[in-house]
N, C-alpha and C positions, 0 to 999 in steps of 0.2 A: 504494500500500500504506500502511496506517496502522499505527503502532507504539505500544506501551505501554512505559513506562520504569519502572525500579525502581532505587533507590539503597540500598545496604546499607553499614553502617558496621562495620568490623572493628577491634576494639581491639588496640593494640600492647601488648606487655608493658612494665611500668614499668621494669624493670632494663635490658633490652637494647634496647628500642625496636623490636623486631621483632614480626612477627605469627606466630601458630601456623599454619604453612603447611599442615599436615595437616588441621586443622580448617577452614581456608579452602577447601581443595580439596574436602572433604566437602560443605560448604555450596554451593559452585559446582556440583558434580555433581548435588546435589538440585535446585537451580534449573534446571540444564540439562535434567533429566528433565521439568520443568514447562514447557519451551519457551523459557526465558530464555537469551539469548546475551550474554556479557560484551562490553561495548563499551570500557570504560577503567577503570583503577584510578588513583586520585589520593590523595596524602597531604594531610590537612587539618591545621589548626593545633592540634587538640585531642588529640594522641596517638592518632589512629586513621587508618585507611585507608578511603577511600570507593570502593566498586566500583559502577559504573553498568552496568545490564543492560537489554536490550530484548527484546521479542517482538512478533510481528505480531498484530494484532487480527483475528479471523476473524469 
């Protein structure tokens, strides 16, 4: 099976350093409807969170 990967960056708020979970959930649900599956979520150095998703190439 062959995979396609996508990385998205989610900004954290300046004051609390957290992400807007509701907005992140909406974005993930939209990507899920397009066939993307969440693989991992990592914090980067630039006040954001990076989510990596994959879907099979057909």
